[in-house]
C-alpha positions as CSV (number, residue, x, y, z in Angstrom):
1,M,0.0,0.0,0.0
2,S,2.8,2.4,0.7
3,G,4.2,1.9,-2.8
4,I,1.3,3.6,-4.3
5,R,1.3,6.7,-2.1
6,L,4.4,8.4,-3.7
7,P,3.1,8.2,-7.3
8,L,-0.3,9.5,-6.2
9,A,1.4,12.3,-4.2
10,A,3.3,13.3,-7.3
11,T,0.4,12.9,-9.7
12,A,-2.1,15.0,-7.8
13,P,-0.1,18.3,-7.9
14,A,0.8,17.8,-11.5
15,A,-2.8,17.3,-12.4
16,A,-3.9,20.4,-10.4
17,L,-1.2,22.5,-12.0
18,T,-2.2,21.4,-15.5
19,W,-5.8,22.2,-14.7
20,F,-5.2,25.7,-13.4
21,C,-2.6,26.7,-16.0
22,C,-3.9,25.0,-19.2
23,V,-7.3,23.5,-19.1
24,R,-9.2,26.2,-17.0
25,P,-8.1,29.1,-19.2
26,M,-9.1,27.2,-22.4
27,T,-12.6,26.4,-21.0
28,R,-13.2,30.1,-20.4
29,N,-12.3,30.9,-24.0
30,R,-9.0,32.4,-23.0
31,A,-6.2,30.8,-24.8
32,C,-2.5,31.0,-23.7
33,H,-1.8,33.4,-26.6
34,A,-3.7,36.5,-27.6
35,E,-4.4,35.9,-31.3
36,P,-3.0,33.7,-34.1
37,D,0.1,34.9,-35.9
38,T,-0.9,35.6,-39.4
39,G,2.7,35.7,-40.6
40,L,3.2,32.2,-39.4
41,Q,0.0,31.0,-41.1
42,T,1.2,32.6,-44.4
43,E,4.5,30.8,-44.2
44,L,2.8,27.5,-43.4
45,R,0.5,27.9,-46.4
46,A,3.5,28.7,-48.7
47,A,5.5,25.7,-47.3
48,H,2.5,23.4,-47.9
49,E,2.1,24.7,-51.5
50,E,5.8,24.2,-52.2
51,L,5.7,20.7,-50.8
52,R,2.7,19.9,-53.0
53,R,4.4,21.3,-56.0
54,L,7.6,19.3,-55.4
55,R,5.6,16.1,-54.9
56,D,3.8,16.7,-58.2
57,E,7.1,17.3,-60.0
58,T,8.8,14.2,-58.7
59,T,8.2,11.0,-60.6
60,L,9.0,7.6,-59.3
61,P,11.2,5.3,-61.5
62,T,9.2,2.9,-63.5
63,D,12.0,0.4,-63.8
64,P,12.7,-1.3,-60.4
65,T,16.3,-2.0,-61.4
66,S,17.1,1.7,-61.8
67,R,17.4,2.2,-58.1
68,P,20.7,2.9,-56.3
69,E,22.6,-0.2,-55.4
70,T,22.4,-1.2,-51.7
71,L,25.1,-3.2,-50.0
72,D,24.2,-5.8,-47.5
73,R,26.5,-6.1,-44.6
């Protein structure tokens, strides 16, 4: 029975701290940050567009023997 007391004693303050610092403000519609960063959103959209463009440009080899040689050790 005494082996369970220490983990419970450590878990209870961690759960309380998480509730008061993170969960409670979010339930009251107050996020940890004031408003979203529009510059970051623009950069993310550009990065997603570039990734999609690069994937569209890349073609896989049709011949399975044209792959680089792998050495088994």
